[in-house]
N, C-alpha and C positions, 0 to 999 in steps of 0.2 A: 353297359349303358353309359353314354357320355355324361360327364359332369354338367356341362353347360353347352347349349347350342350356340355356335358363332352367329351373332345376329347383327342387326343394324346399329345397335348401340356401340359396337366396337369400331374403332378407327379404320377407315378404308385405306388400305396400304397396298392392295394388289397392284403389282406392276410399277410401284414407285421405286426410286433409287434408294439404295441403302446408304445411310450416312457413314462416313469412313474415318472416325477418329482413330488415332494410332494407339492411344493408351486409355484404359478404362478407369477414369478417375471420379468424376463428379457423381454420376448416377449409379453408384455401386450397390444400391438397394434393389435395383431392377436389373436383371441380367441382359446382356445384349441379345438382340434377335439373331436367329441362325441365318446364314447367308441365303439359304433357300427360301426364307420368308419373303424376300423381295423379288421373287420370280415373276416373269410375265407369261410363263408357259402354263396353260390349263392342263389339268390331269397329273400334276406333280405336287406332292405334299409340301406345304409351306413350312412344315416343321422339320421333317427328316430328309426331304428332297427326293424321295423315292417315288416312282410312278404309281399312280392309284389304278388298280386293275378291277375290272368287272369280273363276275363269276365265269364268264366265257373266255377270259384271258385278255380281252381288249382293254385299251387305256380308257379310263372314265374321264372324259374331258369336262364333265359337269361338276366335278368335285375338286376341292383344293386341300382337303385334309383326310388323313386316315382317322378312323374312330379313336384308336388308342393315342394318336398324336394330338388330337384336339383336347383329349383329357389331360395329357401332360402339359400342353401349352396353357390351358386355362388354370391348371394348378400352379404353374410357375409364374405366369404373368398377371394373374388376377387375384389380388389379395383376398377378396371376399370368398372366392372358391377355395383358396388355400386354408383360410380360417375354418370354413365349413367342414372340409375334409379332416383337418387336424382335430377338430372338436369331435367328430364321429369316431376317429381312431382312439383318442385318449379319453373320451367320455368325461372331460372336464377335470381330470385328476392332474394336479400340479406335479410336475416331474421333480421339483425341489423338495416340497414339504408334504405332498400327498393330499392336500385339501381339495375337495371337489368344489369347483366354482360353477355358478349358473352360466348358461350359454350367453345370455344378455342380461345386463344389469346397469342401472343408472348410478349405483353406489360405487365409488372408486375402489374401495377395498374388496369388492366382490367381482371386479373385472379380472380378465385374464389376458395374457399376451402369447402370441406365437413367437418363440425364440429360436434363433439359429444356434445349434450346438457348436458348430465350428463358426466363429464370427465372420461376418461378411467383409470386415475391413481387411482380412487376409487376401481378398481378391482385388482390393483397390490398388491401382497403379500397374496392373498386369496388362499385357497386350491381349487383344481379343482372342487370338489363337490359343493363349495359355489359360484362359478362364475355365474353371471347372463348374459346370452346371449342377453338379451334385450338391453344391452349397445351397441351392434353392429347392431341392427335392425333399420329399417327405421324410427320408431317413435322417436328414440333418435338422429337422424341426421338432420342437417339443412345446407342450403347454406349460406355462408358468404363471403363477399368480403375480400380481403387481409387486408385492414385497420381494419375492424370490427373483423376479426379473430385474428389479432395481439393484439388488445385491450382486447378481451375476454381471450386469452391465458395468457396475462400478469396478468390480474386480478385473474385468477385461480392459477397461479404460486405464487402470493402474498399470496393468501388464504392458499395454500398448505404449504408454508414456515411458516406461522403463526401457522398452525396445528402442523407441525413438531417441531417448537420451543417450543410450549406448551407441547408437549408429552415428550420432553427431560427434562423438569423441574420436 
C-alpha cells in the first residue's frame, strides 16, 4: 500500500525542464531529483524511468509512477512521510540512549529527531552523477532524542572542522 498519494498539494513539475547545476552544494539536505522526474512522456515512471505496464502488457499512459516508486519518492523527498515511517519502524526508541519518546510533544526535552547515520555533509560538493541516494533511505536514518542528536551533531561538526583544517594545510 502506498505511503501517500501524489496529489494537488505537490508541486506540478510534469514536463518542466530540469535545472542543471554542476555541483551539489547548497541544498544538500534534499537530494536532487532523478533525470526521469522531468520527463514529458506519459507512461514512464518519473522516479525510475521504466515504462509502466498494464496487466495485458501495454503501456499505461494514464500513470506517471509505479506503486513502489511513489513510496520511495515520498519517503525520500517528503520529510513528514519520512518521520512517520521512521517512527513506525523504531517505535520512538532513541538509538543513542534507548529512551522512548512520544510521537508528538510540545516539550523540547520530549521531542525526537530523525538523524542520518552517515552525515549528509559527506554528499556536499559532489557532482550529481556521484551522489548516493542511500544517504536519504531508511537504512541510514535513526530516531534520536534531542540530547543524543545534539551530542552526535557536535561530534560530527568537530570531526568536519578537523578535516577542513587538515585539507587547508
